[in-house]
N, C-alpha and C positions, 0 to 999 in steps of 0.2 A: 524211357522206352515205353511204347504202347503195350498195354496188357496183352493184346492179341499176339504180338511178336514174342513176348516172354513166354506165353503159353505154347507157342509153336516150338520154341527151343526146349522148353521143359518136356514136351512130348517127344522131341527128337532124342533127348538124352536117355530116354528109356531104351533106345536101340543101341546105345553106345556101351562099350566095354568100360566098366568102372574099376579103376585100380587105386590102391591106397596111395596117398601122397607121400613124397619122399624128399629129403633135402637134396637139391640138385645144385652142383657147382662144378665148373670145369676143373679137372684135376691138373694142376701145374707142377706137381711134385717131380714128375719125370720130364726133365727139361729137354726140349728138342733144339739141337744146335742150329744157330741162325747162319746157315751156309747160303751161298748164292742160289743153290738149287731150292732151298726152303723159301727164300725170298720170292723166287719165281712161282712156287706153289701158291703163295698167298696173293701175289699181284695178278696172277693169271690162274685162278683156281680151276682145278679139273674135277673137284668133288670125289677124289679118291679116298679121302678120309672124312670122318664125320663132322669135323669142326672147320670146314672150309679151308683146310690146309694152311692155317695161319698160326698153329700153336707154337711155332718157333718164336713168334713175337710176344707170346705170353711170358710173364715173369712169376717168380715165387711171390707169395702174398704173406705179409706179416699181419695176420688177421687181428691180433690183439691191439693193433694201432688204430683200427677203424671204429666208428660208432656202432652201436648195436641196433638190432631190429626186433620188433615184436614177433613172437612165434606165429601169429596169424599171417604174417607177411609171406611165410613159406608154406602155409597150409591152404591158402586160397586157391580155388580153381576157377577156370573160366565160367563153368556152370554155376558155381556158388556166387560169383560176382553178378551174373545175369539174374539169378534168383533174388539177390539182395538189391537189385536195381542200381548196382554200382555205388551204393551209399557207404562211405568209409566207416561211419559209426557202426553200421550193421555188420560190416565185414571185419572190423577190428584192425583195419589197416590205416596207415597215415595218409594215404591218398585215395582218391576215388577209383572204382573199378579194380580194387585189389592192389594198386600200386603202392610201393613203399620206397622211400629214398631218404637218406640222412647224410649230412656232410659236416665235417669238422676240419680244423687246421691246426698246425703247430707253429705257425708263423713262417714256415718255409715251404710246406707242402699242404695241399688240400687232400683230404681223405673222403672219398665218396663210396657209399655202399647202397645197393638197391636190390630189389628182387626182379629186376629187368622187365617190369610190367608197365604198359601204358596206363595213364590215369584217365583214359577215355574208352568208350566202347569200341571193340574191334569185332567186325564180322568174321565168321569162319572164312579161311583163306585157302585158295588153290592158285598157284602161280600161273597156270595155263587153263584153268577151268575145272569144275567138278567132274571126276571120272577120267581126267587126263593125268599124265605123268609129271615128272619133275625135271626132265632133261630138256635142254635147249638145242635144237638142231642136231648136228652130228658131234656134239661135245662128248669127250670121254667122261662117262658118268656112271656112278655106282647105283643109281636109282632105277635102273631098268626093272620092270615088273612091279613097280610101286605105282598105285593110282590114287590120287588125292580123293578122299571121301569114300574110298572103296574098302573091300574086305582085306586087301593086302596090307593096309596100315591100321586096321581096326583095333589092334592091341597097343597102339601108342597112347601115352598119357595125354596127348593133344588131339585125339581123334574126335571128330563128329562126322556124320554122314554128309554135312554141308561143306566140309573142308577142315583144315587144321586150325587149331586155336593155341594160344600161348600157354605156357606152363612156367611157374616161377623158378628162377635160377639166381643164386647169389652172384652179383657182379661187384668187383672192386676196382677202384681207380685212385691212384696216388699221382698227383700232377703238381708241378711247381706252382707256387702262388704268383710268382713273377717270371715271365718268360724273358729270355735274353736273345734279342735278334742279332747280336754281333758274334754269336758263337762261331768258332772256326769250322764246325761240322755242318753248317747250314748251306743249302737246304738238306733236310733229312727225310727219311722215309715217313710217310704219313702214319705208319703202323708202329713206329719206334716209341717205347717208353724212354723218357729222358732222365739222365743222371740216375738218381735213386728212385725214380718213378716206378709204379707197379700197375699191372692190369692182369686179369685172368681171362679176358676175352681177346684172343690174338688178333681178330679182325677189326677190333675197335680202333677208331682214330680219335675218338672223344666221347663225351657223354653229355646228355641234357641236364640242366639244372632242375627243371620242373619235376622230372620223374626218374632220372638216373638211367634212362635207357641208352644203350650204346649207339653211337653213330658209326657206321661202317663205310668203307670206301665206295666209289661210284659204280663198281661192277659187282655182279653176283653170279655170273655165269661165264667164266673164261674171258674171251675177247670182247664180250658185250657189256655195255653199261646197262643200267636199269631200263632206260627207255628203248634202247635197241633190242633188248631181250623181250620186250612187249609186256613187262610186268606192270600192272596197275597197282600203285601203292597209295591207298588213302592215308592222308597225313604223312606221307613219305616213308611209311614203314610196313613191314610184313614179318612173317615168322619163317624160320628155317625149316627144311624138310624134317619129318619125324624119324630121326635116325635111331630112336629107341624101338622102332617096329622090328619084330623078330625076323622078318623076311630078310633083313640086312645081316643078321647074325653078327652084330657088333656089341660085345659086352659093355663097352664104354659109350654106347650111343646115348644121345640125349633127346628129350622131347623138344617140340618146336620152341625156339627162342625168339622172342620179339626184338626187333632192332630197326633202326632207321638207316636209309641210304640217301633219300632225297630230303629236302627241307621239311621238317615236321610242322607244317604250316597251320595246324589246328591248335598248337600250343599257345598259351596266353600271350607271349611276346609277339607272335605273328598276328594274332587276332587284334591286339591293341593297335598294331600298325595298319591293319587292313580294313577295320570297320569304318563306317561313314564319319566324316568330320563332325556331323551333328551329334555323334555319339562319343566325342572326344578322341578321335583317332590321332595317332602320332605319325601319320604317313608323311607329313612335311618336316620330319625330324630324323636325326640319325637313328638307325635301327637299334633294337633293344638286345641286350645280352641274353642268350638262351642256352649256351653250352660252353664247355671248355674243351680245348684240344689237349692232346697228351703233352705238348710242350708248354702248357700253362697259359697260352694266349686265349682270349675270349673269342667266341664265335657269335656274330650278331645277325639280326634279321636283314632283309634285303636292302634297305635304304641306307644312304649316307647322309651327311649334313644337308639340312633343308629338303630332305626327301630325294636328293639326287642319286643317280646310279653310282655305285662305287667303282673306282678304277683300280682293278686288282692285278697283282702279279700272277705268274703262271701257277703258283701254289694255291691261290685263292685268297690271299691276304694283302694287306698294304699298311702303310704308315699314315696316321691321321688322327684327329680327335675322335672321341666316341660320344661326345655330347655337344649339342649346339651352343651351349652357354659356357664352354670351357675349351681353351685352345690347347690344352695339354695333349701331347701326341703319344700314341702307343702303336705297336704293331698288333694287328688283329685280323681276323677272318670275317667273311660275310657268307651267308647262305646265298645260293643262286639257283635259278631254275634250269641252268645248263651244267654240263660236266665242268668241274668235278663236284657240283652240288654244295660241298662244304670246303674240303681242301684236297689237293692232289699230292702235296708234300708239306713238310713242316718248314715254313718260311723264315726269312725272306727267300724268294726264289733265286735271285742273283743271276738269272739267265741260265740256271742249271737244273731246272725242275726235271727235265727228261732223264738226267743221270740217276734219279731216285726211283724210277718206275719199275725196273726189273721185269719188264714184260710189256703189255699194251700201255701206250702213253695216254694218260688221262689228264695231262696238264692243260691249264686254261690258256687263253690267248696272250695274256700279259699286257703290259703298258708300253712295250717297245724299249724298255730300259731294264737295267739290272735291279735297281731300287725303284719301287713304285710308291708314290704318295698321292693322296686324294687332292685334286685341284682345290686351292684355297687354304691348304695347310701352311702354317707358318714354318719357314725354313729354320728360323731361330729355335722354335720349339722342337723341331725334328733333330737338329744338331744337339740340343741340350739333352734330349731323351737318349740318343745313342751314346752320348759322352758318359753316361752313367757306367758304361762298360769299356768303351774305347773311343777316345776323343777324335781319333783320325779315321775311324772306320768308314764314315760316309765318303771320304775323299778317294777311297779305293775302288768305287763302283760308279758306273753311269747311272743317271737318274732321269726322271721325267720332269725335272724342274727347269723351267725356261732360263732362269738365271740362278746359279747355284750359290750366290752370295748368301751367307747365313743371316743377313739382315733384310732379306726380301721375302715376300710371300710368293707362293706358286702362282 
């Protein structure tokens, strides 16, 4: 960052309210029952409660099963990261710009813990512009009277006069190491923890491997997806409104939480795909793994084999190889530039994605069949893959395979 920019933010910080740091984590000890009404609150949020009305999807956390993090990970602030030029060694964090993420496994589940911070610079953010509010159109919204960058939110831990900035918050994710596409409850809600899985951010549908930041659904304001709402999200992410501002009178309100909605296309996996061929781009290969969904399946960057566009089901996933030099098939998701951006449901979709929406339907177009596989996928490999759980599963559904003989290719 240029010295003049740092100096500008350092000067601005003198006008900000400085509050002591505190360990922030969503409290999941008081479980909210996952009723149809609660599902609707999350899928079609009305911002009546401070955590996007998704806490019914959060689970209890067995914290002692997760890796540890350095104290500096929860003491870093946006201003200290700017002052330290984002250098991890200066900040005492494992990643740049204050980001910390650690992951382990027990052979059955992955355990990821992070401080929910991006490992790249983030500008102060206002969803509709500095001096404007946080409500979209005529939505039912608790944020009336709050103006981004204004006096009304100046006592938030994420306040600057230029907009809201992130504040560290512990996030936990426990997801299966191997997803099962033949489960009888597929497709599932994109927000569901699977089996003994865990998460403390109810709105999360997955998390990124590079920095442990949560990936959330395609909407952030009721019936509107991110693009319809007019939100501009650099690298696909932004922060939540500052519900710790005293104007809201919410004792359990939280500072702005950073998260992704759209594809985080500044992460290393995307940059590797997108850079010029002369710089060793992988644009002519299958996309790279950059995240895991709650059902344990991987989420990959935009491209499929040989750089082709992926043919996806309504959930946003499909069957196919994930490497150009290996025919082995797995179910997996791809990031996309259109809704649902990552996934609309936990797949395979089986033609029933809409049944999982509980509100506005954010399902993708699909492939015209219940089971979608990428053209060129070996049917023999596909049959072998699903046979690990159910040898006759594939016979129960229509598919986009021209000849369903297990000895032919697509």
